TORVO-859618 format. One record per atom (N, C-alpha, C): atom name; x, y, z; residue number from 1. Coordinates in nm, 2 decimals. Last residue first. Example, Ala and Ser with C-alpha at 12.3 -4.5 7.8 and 13.67 -1.06 7.14 Angstrom:
# residues 2
  atom       u       v       w    n
     N    1.28   -0.22    0.71    2
    CA    1.37   -0.11    0.71    2
     C    1.29    0.00    0.79    2
     N    1.32   -0.57    0.78    1
    CA    1.23   -0.45    0.78    1
     C    1.32   -0.33    0.78    1
END
This chain:
# residues 178
  atom       u       v       w    n
     N   -3.93    3.84    7.14  178
    CA   -3.86    3.72    7.11  178
     C   -3.97    3.62    7.09  178
     N   -4.07    4.07    7.22  177
    CA   -4.05    4.05    7.08  177
     C   -3.97    3.92    7.04  177
     N   -4.08    4.08    7.50  176
    CA   -4.20    4.03    7.43  176
     C   -4.18    4.00    7.28  176
     N   -3.79    3.95    7.65  175
    CA   -3.87    4.05    7.60  175
     C   -3.98    4.00    7.52  175
     N   -3.57    3.86    7.91  174
    CA   -3.67    3.81    7.82  174
     C   -3.76    3.93    7.78  174
     N   -3.22    3.85    7.96  173
    CA   -3.34    3.93    7.96  173
     C   -3.44    3.87    7.86  173
     N   -3.04    3.59    8.13  172
    CA   -3.07    3.67    8.01  172
     C   -3.20    3.74    8.03  172
     N   -2.89    3.64    8.46  171
    CA   -2.98    3.57    8.37  171
     C   -3.01    3.66    8.25  171
     N   -2.53    3.65    8.55  170
    CA   -2.67    3.69    8.55  170
     C   -2.76    3.61    8.46  170
     N   -2.26    3.57    8.51  169
    CA   -2.33    3.52    8.63  169
     C   -2.48    3.56    8.64  169
     N   -2.12    3.64    8.29  168
    CA   -2.09    3.72    8.41  168
     C   -2.17    3.67    8.53  168
     N   -2.24    3.48    8.11  167
    CA   -2.10    3.45    8.14  167
     C   -2.05    3.53    8.26  167
     N   -2.49    3.61    8.11  166
    CA   -2.47    3.47    8.15  166
     C   -2.33    3.44    8.19  166
     N   -2.42    3.87    8.00  165
    CA   -2.48    3.85    8.13  165
     C   -2.46    3.71    8.19  165
     N   -2.31    3.79    7.75  164
    CA   -2.23    3.87    7.85  164
     C   -2.28    3.85    7.99  164
     N   -2.54    3.68    7.64  163
    CA   -2.42    3.60    7.67  163
     C   -2.33    3.66    7.77  163
     N   -2.71    3.90    7.62  162
    CA   -2.75    3.79    7.71  162
     C   -2.63    3.70    7.74  162
     N   -2.56    4.05    7.44  161
    CA   -2.58    4.10    7.57  161
     C   -2.62    3.99    7.67  161
     N   -2.59    3.87    7.22  160
    CA   -2.46    3.90    7.28  160
     C   -2.46    3.96    7.42  160
     N   -2.87    3.90    7.18  159
    CA   -2.81    3.77    7.22  159
     C   -2.67    3.79    7.28  159
     N   -2.88    4.17    7.11  158
    CA   -2.94    4.13    7.24  158
     C   -2.89    3.99    7.28  158
     N   -2.74    4.15    6.87  157
    CA   -2.68    4.23    6.98  157
     C   -2.75    4.20    7.12  157
     N   -2.91    3.98    6.73  156
    CA   -2.77    3.94    6.75  156
     C   -2.71    4.02    6.87  156
     N   -3.15    4.12    6.71  155
    CA   -3.15    3.99    6.78  155
     C   -3.00    3.95    6.82  155
     N   -3.08    4.36    6.58  154
    CA   -3.15    4.36    6.71  154
     C   -3.13    4.23    6.78  154
     N   -2.96    4.27    6.35  153
    CA   -2.88    4.36    6.44  153
     C   -2.95    4.35    6.58  153
     N   -3.17    4.13    6.24  152
    CA   -3.05    4.06    6.27  152
     C   -2.97    4.14    6.37  152
     N   -3.35    4.34    6.19  151
    CA   -3.39    4.23    6.28  151
     C   -3.27    4.15    6.33  151
     N   -3.20    4.48    6.01  150
    CA   -3.24    4.55    6.13  150
     C   -3.28    4.44    6.23  150
     N   -3.18    4.31    5.79  149
    CA   -3.06    4.35    5.87  149
     C   -3.09    4.41    6.00  149
     N   -3.44    4.06    5.77  148
    CA   -3.38    4.19    5.75  148
     C   -3.26    4.22    5.84  148
     N   -3.37    3.72    5.66  147
    CA   -3.45    3.82    5.74  147
     C   -3.38    3.95    5.72  147
     N   -3.23    3.47    5.61  146
    CA   -3.34    3.52    5.53  146
     C   -3.44    3.61    5.61  146
     N   -3.00    3.39    5.72  145
    CA   -3.12    3.36    5.80  145
     C   -3.25    3.41    5.73  145
     N   -2.81    3.47    5.53  144
    CA   -2.82    3.33    5.57  144
     C   -2.95    3.30    5.64  144
     N   -2.87    3.75    5.52  143
    CA   -2.89    3.67    5.40  143
     C   -2.90    3.52    5.44  143
     N   -2.81    3.83    5.78  142
    CA   -2.95    3.85    5.73  142
     C   -2.97    3.76    5.61  142
     N   -2.54    3.76    5.78  141
    CA   -2.63    3.69    5.87  141
     C   -2.77    3.71    5.82  141
     N   -2.45    3.95    5.60  140
    CA   -2.43    3.81    5.57  140
     C   -2.52    3.73    5.65  140
     N   -2.51    4.20    5.72  139
    CA   -2.57    4.16    5.60  139
     C   -2.56    4.01    5.56  139
     N   -2.34    4.17    5.96  138
    CA   -2.49    4.17    5.97  138
     C   -2.56    4.14    5.84  138
     N   -2.08    3.92    5.91  137
    CA   -2.13    4.06    5.91  137
     C   -2.28    4.05    5.92  137
     N   -1.93    3.67    6.11  136
    CA   -2.01    3.71    6.00  136
     C   -2.06    3.85    6.01  136
     N   -1.78    3.60    6.33  135
    CA   -1.72    3.70    6.24  135
     C   -1.81    3.73    6.12  135
     N   -1.89    3.45    6.53  134
    CA   -1.80    3.38    6.44  134
     C   -1.74    3.47    6.33  134
     N   -2.07    3.62    6.65  133
    CA   -1.94    3.59    6.72  133
     C   -1.84    3.52    6.63  133
     N   -2.27    3.61    6.46  132
    CA   -2.20    3.74    6.48  132
     C   -2.06    3.71    6.55  132
     N   -2.36    3.35    6.50  131
    CA   -2.30    3.39    6.37  131
     C   -2.22    3.52    6.38  131
     N   -2.46    3.37    6.76  130
    CA   -2.35    3.28    6.73  130
     C   -2.28    3.31    6.60  130
     N   -2.67    3.56    6.72  129
    CA   -2.55    3.59    6.81  129
     C   -2.43    3.50    6.78  129
     N   -2.84    3.42    6.54  128
    CA   -2.77    3.55    6.50  128
     C   -2.65    3.58    6.59  128
     N   -2.90    3.19    6.71  127
    CA   -2.83    3.18    6.59  127
     C   -2.77    3.31    6.54  127
     N   -3.03    3.31    6.95  126
    CA   -2.91    3.22    6.96  126
     C   -2.83    3.22    6.82  126
     N   -3.26    3.45    6.94  125
    CA   -3.14    3.53    6.95  125
     C   -3.01    3.44    6.93  125
     N   -3.46    3.25    6.94  124
    CA   -3.46    3.35    6.83  124
     C   -3.33    3.43    6.83  124
     N   -3.41    3.12    7.19  123
    CA   -3.38    3.05    7.06  123
     C   -3.37    3.15    6.95  123
     N   -3.25    3.29    7.45  122
    CA   -3.37    3.26    7.38  122
     C   -3.33    3.22    7.24  122
     N   -2.97    3.11    7.60  121
    CA   -3.03    3.23    7.55  121
     C   -3.16    3.20    7.47  121
     N   -2.85    2.87    7.66  120
    CA   -2.95    2.93    7.76  120
     C   -3.02    3.05    7.71  120
     N   -2.67    2.79    7.47  119
    CA   -2.79    2.71    7.49  119
     C   -2.90    2.77    7.58  119
     N   -2.48    2.98    7.52  118
    CA   -2.55    2.99    7.40  118
     C   -2.68    2.91    7.41  118
     N   -2.37    2.88    7.76  117
    CA   -2.44    3.01    7.76  117
     C   -2.53    3.02    7.64  117
     N   -2.25    2.65    7.66  116
    CA   -2.36    2.64    7.76  116
     C   -2.44    2.77    7.77  116
     N   -2.06    2.76    7.49  115
    CA   -2.16    2.67    7.44  115
     C   -2.28    2.66    7.53  115
     N   -1.91    2.91    7.69  114
    CA   -1.98    2.98    7.58  114
     C   -2.09    2.89    7.52  114
     N   -1.81    2.70    7.84  113
    CA   -1.90    2.80    7.90  113
     C   -1.98    2.87    7.80  113
     N   -1.66    2.57    7.65  112
    CA   -1.77    2.50    7.71  112
     C   -1.87    2.60    7.77  112
     N   -1.47    2.76    7.60  111
    CA   -1.55    2.72    7.49  111
     C   -1.67    2.65    7.54  111
     N   -1.35    2.78    7.85  110
    CA   -1.41    2.90    7.80  110
     C   -1.51    2.86    7.68  110
     N   -1.24    2.52    7.87  109
    CA   -1.34    2.56    7.97  109
     C   -1.42    2.69    7.92  109
     N   -1.06    2.52    7.66  108
    CA   -1.17    2.43    7.66  108
     C   -1.28    2.47    7.75  108
     N   -0.88    2.72    7.77  107
    CA   -0.95    2.74    7.64  107
     C   -1.07    2.65    7.63  107
     N   -0.79    2.59    7.99  106
    CA   -0.86    2.71    8.01  106
     C   -0.94    2.74    7.88  106
     N   -0.66    2.37    7.87  105
    CA   -0.77    2.35    7.96  105
     C   -0.85    2.47    7.98  105
     N   -0.46    2.49    7.72  104
    CA   -0.56    2.41    7.65  104
     C   -0.68    2.39    7.74  104
     N   -0.31    2.61    7.92  103
    CA   -0.38    2.70    7.83  103
     C   -0.49    2.62    7.75  103
     N   -0.22    2.38    8.04  102
    CA   -0.30    2.48    8.12  102
     C   -0.38    2.56    8.03  102
     N   -0.07    2.26    7.83  101
    CA   -0.19    2.19    7.89  101
     C   -0.28    2.29    7.97  101
     N    0.01    2.48    7.57  100
    CA    0.05    2.42    7.69  100
     C   -0.08    2.36    7.75  100
     N   -0.07    2.54    7.31   99
    CA    0.07    2.56    7.34   99
     C    0.11    2.49    7.47   99
     N   -0.28    2.50    7.04   98
    CA   -0.27    2.46    7.18   98
     C   -0.12    2.46    7.21   98
     N   -0.41    2.57    6.80   97
    CA   -0.30    2.65    6.86   97
     C   -0.28    2.62    7.01   97
     N   -0.73    2.42    6.83   96
    CA   -0.63    2.49    6.75   96
     C   -0.53    2.56    6.84   96
     N   -0.92    2.29    7.00   95
    CA   -0.82    2.21    6.94   95
     C   -0.71    2.29    6.87   95
     N   -1.12    2.45    7.09   94
    CA   -1.07    2.36    7.19   94
     C   -0.95    2.29    7.13   94
     N   -1.21    2.60    6.88   93
    CA   -1.14    2.67    6.99   93
     C   -1.08    2.58    7.09   93
     N   -1.35    2.41    6.73   92
    CA   -1.21    2.45    6.69   92
     C   -1.14    2.52    6.80   92
     N   -1.59    2.43    6.86   91
    CA   -1.51    2.30    6.87   91
     C   -1.37    2.33    6.83   91
     N   -1.67    2.68    6.78   90
    CA   -1.66    2.65    6.92   90
     C   -1.58    2.53    6.95   90
     N   -1.67    2.66    6.50   89
    CA   -1.57    2.74    6.57   89
     C   -1.56    2.72    6.72   89
     N   -1.89    2.45    6.48   88
    CA   -1.75    2.43    6.44   88
     C   -1.65    2.53    6.50   88
     N   -2.15    2.54    6.56   87
    CA   -2.07    2.46    6.65   87
     C   -1.92    2.45    6.61   87
     N   -2.26    2.70    6.35   86
    CA   -2.27    2.74    6.49   86
     C   -2.16    2.66    6.58   86
     N   -2.25    2.60    6.09   85
    CA   -2.16    2.71    6.13   85
     C   -2.16    2.74    6.28   85
     N   -2.42    2.41    5.99   84
    CA   -2.30    2.36    6.05   84
     C   -2.21    2.47    6.11   84
     N   -2.62    2.55    5.88   83
    CA   -2.65    2.49    6.01   83
     C   -2.53    2.43    6.07   83
     N   -2.54    2.64    5.63   82
    CA   -2.52    2.73    5.74   82
     C   -2.55    2.66    5.87   82
     N   -2.46    2.53    5.36   81
    CA   -2.48    2.45    5.48   81
     C   -2.46    2.53    5.61   81
     N   -2.42    2.72    5.17   80
    CA   -2.51    2.61    5.14   80
     C   -2.54    2.53    5.26   80
     N   -2.21    2.87    5.27   79
    CA   -2.34    2.93    5.28   79
     C   -2.45    2.82    5.25   79
     N   -2.00    2.69    5.20   78
    CA   -2.02    2.73    5.34   78
     C   -2.16    2.78    5.36   78
     N   -2.01    2.70    4.92   77
    CA   -2.03    2.57    4.99   77
     C   -2.07    2.60    5.14   77
     N   -1.94    2.97    4.89   76
    CA   -2.07    2.92    4.84   76
     C   -2.11    2.79    4.91   76
     N   -1.69    2.98    4.99   75
    CA   -1.79    3.06    5.06   75
     C   -1.93    3.01    5.01   75
     N   -1.56    2.81    4.80   74
    CA   -1.56    2.77    4.94   74
     C   -1.67    2.85    5.02   74
     N   -1.59    2.96    4.56   73
    CA   -1.65    2.83    4.57   73
     C   -1.66    2.78    4.72   73
     N   -1.44    3.19    4.63   72
    CA   -1.59    3.20    4.60   72
     C   -1.66    3.07    4.62   72
     N   -1.19    3.07    4.66   71
    CA   -1.25    3.13    4.77   71
     C   -1.40    3.15    4.75   71
     N   -1.15    2.98    4.39   70
    CA   -1.15    2.88    4.50   70
     C   -1.22    2.94    4.63   70
     N   -1.14    3.22    4.26   69
    CA   -1.24    3.12    4.22   69
     C   -1.26    3.02    4.34   69
     N   -0.92    3.35    4.37   68
    CA   -1.05    3.41    4.38   68
     C   -1.16    3.31    4.36   68
     N   -0.72    3.16    4.29   67
    CA   -0.75    3.19    4.44   67
     C   -0.88    3.25    4.45   67
     N   -0.73    3.19    4.01   66
    CA   -0.76    3.06    4.07   66
     C   -0.80    3.08    4.22   66
     N   -0.66    3.46    3.99   65
    CA   -0.79    3.42    3.94   65
     C   -0.83    3.29    4.00   65
     N   -0.39    3.45    4.09   64
    CA   -0.49    3.53    4.15   64
     C   -0.63    3.49    4.11   64
     N   -0.28    3.28    3.90   63
    CA   -0.29    3.23    4.04   63
     C   -0.39    3.32    4.11   63
     N   -0.29    3.44    3.68   62
    CA   -0.37    3.32    3.67   62
     C   -0.38    3.27    3.82   62
     N   -0.10    3.64    3.75   61
    CA   -0.24    3.68    3.74   61
     C   -0.33    3.56    3.73   61
     N    0.13    3.47    3.75   60
    CA    0.08    3.55    3.88   60
     C   -0.06    3.59    3.87   60
     N    0.15    3.39    3.49   59
    CA    0.12    3.29    3.59   59
     C    0.07    3.36    3.72   59
     N    0.12    3.46    3.20   58
    CA    0.09    3.55    3.32   58
     C    0.05    3.46    3.43   58
     N    0.17    3.24    3.03   57
    CA    0.25    3.37    3.02   57
     C    0.24    3.45    3.15   57
     N    0.22    2.91    3.09   56
    CA    0.13    3.02    3.11   56
     C    0.21    3.15    3.12   56
     N    0.27    2.64    2.93   55
    CA    0.35    2.76    2.95   55
     C    0.24    2.87    2.96   55
     N    0.10    2.41    2.95   54
    CA    0.25    2.39    2.95   54
     C    0.33    2.52    2.98   54
     N   -0.17    2.37    2.94   53
    CA   -0.11    2.48    2.86   53
     C    0.04    2.48    2.86   53
     N   -0.23    2.14    3.08   52
    CA   -0.30    2.17    2.96   52
     C   -0.22    2.27    2.87   52
     N   -0.07    2.15    3.31   51
    CA   -0.06    2.03    3.22   51
     C   -0.12    2.06    3.08   51
     N   -0.15    2.39    3.41   50
    CA   -0.01    2.38    3.36   50
     C    0.01    2.26    3.28   50
     N   -0.41    2.32    3.49   49
    CA   -0.39    2.43    3.39   49
     C   -0.25    2.42    3.33   49
     N   -0.36    2.13    3.68   48
    CA   -0.43    2.09    3.56   48
     C   -0.41    2.20    3.45   48
     N   -0.22    2.28    3.87   47
    CA   -0.15    2.17    3.81   47
     C   -0.23    2.13    3.68   47
     N   -0.42    2.46    3.95   46
    CA   -0.30    2.51    3.88   46
     C   -0.23    2.40    3.81   46
     N   -0.60    2.28    4.07   45
    CA   -0.64    2.36    3.96   45
     C   -0.52    2.41    3.88   45
     N   -0.43    2.19    4.28   44
    CA   -0.49    2.09    4.18   44
     C   -0.53    2.17    4.05   44
     N   -0.38    2.42    4.42   43
    CA   -0.27    2.35    4.36   43
     C   -0.32    2.26    4.25   43
     N   -0.64    2.48    4.51   42
    CA   -0.58    2.57    4.42   42
     C   -0.46    2.50    4.35   42
     N   -0.68    2.26    4.69   41
    CA   -0.77    2.28    4.57   41
     C   -0.71    2.37    4.47   41
     N   -0.47    2.32    4.87   40
    CA   -0.47    2.20    4.80   40
     C   -0.56    2.21    4.67   40
     N   -0.57    2.56    4.98   39
    CA   -0.44    2.56    4.91   39
     C   -0.43    2.44    4.82   39
     N   -0.80    2.47    5.10   38
    CA   -0.81    2.57    4.98   38
     C   -0.68    2.57    4.91   38
     N   -0.70    2.30    5.29   37
    CA   -0.79    2.25    5.19   37
     C   -0.80    2.34    5.07   37
     N   -0.56    2.49    5.45   36
    CA   -0.49    2.38    5.38   36
     C   -0.57    2.32    5.27   36
     N   -0.77    2.65    5.55   35
    CA   -0.68    2.71    5.46   35
     C   -0.60    2.60    5.38   35
     N   -1.10    2.57    5.60   34
    CA   -0.96    2.52    5.62   34
     C   -0.87    2.57    5.51   34
     N   -1.35    2.74    5.75   33
    CA   -1.29    2.72    5.62   33
     C   -1.14    2.69    5.64   33
     N   -1.43    2.81    6.01   32
    CA   -1.50    2.70    5.93   32
     C   -1.45    2.67    5.80   32
     N   -1.39    3.17    6.02   31
    CA   -1.40    3.03    6.08   31
     C   -1.47    2.93    5.99   31
     N   -1.18    3.38    5.85   30
    CA   -1.32    3.33    5.86   30
     C   -1.32    3.19    5.91   30
     N   -0.94    3.52    5.82   29
    CA   -0.96    3.44    5.94   29
     C   -1.10    3.39    5.96   29
     N   -0.96    3.65    5.57   28
    CA   -0.96    3.73    5.69   28
     C   -0.99    3.65    5.82   28
     N   -0.98    3.56    5.31   27
    CA   -1.07    3.50    5.41   27
     C   -1.07    3.58    5.54   27
     N   -0.80    3.70    5.16   26
    CA   -0.94    3.70    5.11   26
     C   -1.03    3.65    5.22   26
     N   -0.56    3.67    5.31   25
    CA   -0.61    3.80    5.28   25
     C   -0.76    3.80    5.24   25
     N   -0.53    3.39    5.29   24
    CA   -0.54    3.45    5.42   24
     C   -0.60    3.59    5.41   24
     N   -0.50    3.36    5.01   23
    CA   -0.61    3.30    5.08   23
     C   -0.64    3.37    5.22   23
     N   -0.25    3.49    4.98   22
    CA   -0.38    3.54    4.91   22
     C   -0.50    3.49    4.98   22
     N   -0.08    3.33    5.14   21
    CA   -0.10    3.48    5.17   21
     C   -0.23    3.53    5.10   21
     N   -0.10    3.09    5.00   20
    CA   -0.14    3.10    5.14   20
     C   -0.17    3.24    5.18   20
     N    0.01    3.16    4.75   19
    CA   -0.13    3.11    4.76   19
     C   -0.18    3.13    4.90   19
     N    0.27    3.24    4.83   18
    CA    0.18    3.34    4.77   18
     C    0.03    3.29    4.78   18
     N    0.37    2.99    4.91   17
    CA    0.35    3.10    5.01   17
     C    0.26    3.21    4.95   17
     N    0.35    2.84    4.65   16
    CA    0.26    2.81    4.77   16
     C    0.25    2.92    4.87   16
     N    0.53    2.88    4.45   15
    CA    0.42    2.98    4.46   15
     C    0.32    2.95    4.58   15
     N    0.70    2.67    4.47   14
    CA    0.75    2.80    4.47   14
     C    0.64    2.91    4.50   14
     N    0.54    2.45    4.44   13
    CA    0.60    2.47    4.56   13
     C    0.65    2.61    4.58   13
     N    0.47    2.49    4.16   12
    CA    0.36    2.49    4.27   12
     C    0.43    2.52    4.40   12
     N    0.72    2.46    4.04   11
    CA    0.64    2.58    4.03   11
     C    0.54    2.60    4.14   11
     N    0.78    2.19    4.12   10
    CA    0.86    2.30    4.16   10
     C    0.79    2.44    4.15   10
     N    0.57    2.06    3.98    9
    CA    0.58    2.06    4.13    9
     C    0.67    2.17    4.18    9
     N    0.64    2.12    3.72    8
    CA    0.52    2.17    3.77    8
     C    0.52    2.17    3.92    8
     N    0.88    1.98    3.71    7
    CA    0.88    2.12    3.68    7
     C    0.76    2.19    3.74    7
     N    0.80    1.72    3.75    6
    CA    0.88    1.79    3.85    6
     C    0.89    1.94    3.83    6
     N    0.64    1.68    3.52    5
    CA    0.58    1.68    3.65    5
     C    0.66    1.75    3.76    5
     N    0.83    1.67    3.32    4
    CA    0.74    1.79    3.32    4
     C    0.67    1.80    3.46    4
     N    0.95    1.42    3.37    3
    CA    1.03    1.55    3.39    3
     C    0.94    1.67    3.40    3
     N    0.72    1.21    3.56    2
    CA    0.78    1.26    3.44    2
     C    0.86    1.39    3.46    2
     N    0.77    0.98    3.81    1
    CA    0.73    1.11    3.78    1
     C    0.80    1.16    3.65    1
END
C-alpha cells in the first residue's frame, strides 16, 4: 500500500460514522436496501475522488453529495425491480437482529403467518398492501404500480384490513370492485 493510500484509508475510516448516519437519515429504515452496500459504494466513490484530486477543500460537503448520489442510485435500482420488494422484508424479518432462539422462532412464525395471510387476500389488494407494510408511501406505491393514489389508498387499506382479519382468525371481505 502506497503512503497516499494509507492517508486515504484513514480519511475514509474517520468519516465512515458520518456516512452511516447520513445514509440512515436519508433512507429512514427503508427495507430492501443494505446500508453496508451503500457505505461501501460511497467509500469507493470517495476513494476515487481523493485519488484524482488529492486534496478536496470541502470534504464534508463532497461527502454529502456522494451520499445523496448513492441514495438516489439505490432508490432508482430498487424502483427498477419492484417485483422483488414483496418478499425481501418478510424474509429479512426471519434473519435480522436475532437475539435469542425463542425470539427468533416467534419472529419466524409471525413472518410465516403474514406471508400466508398475504397469499390469501384478493390479488388486486395484495401488492399495494405489501408495499404499504414495507413502508412505501401512497404516492410511491401509485408510481410503482402505475395507478392513481386513490386506487392505491383504497386497495392497500382494504388489503391491510383483510390481513388484520386473517391474522385475527376471520376471512377477508370480498367486494365487487376487486
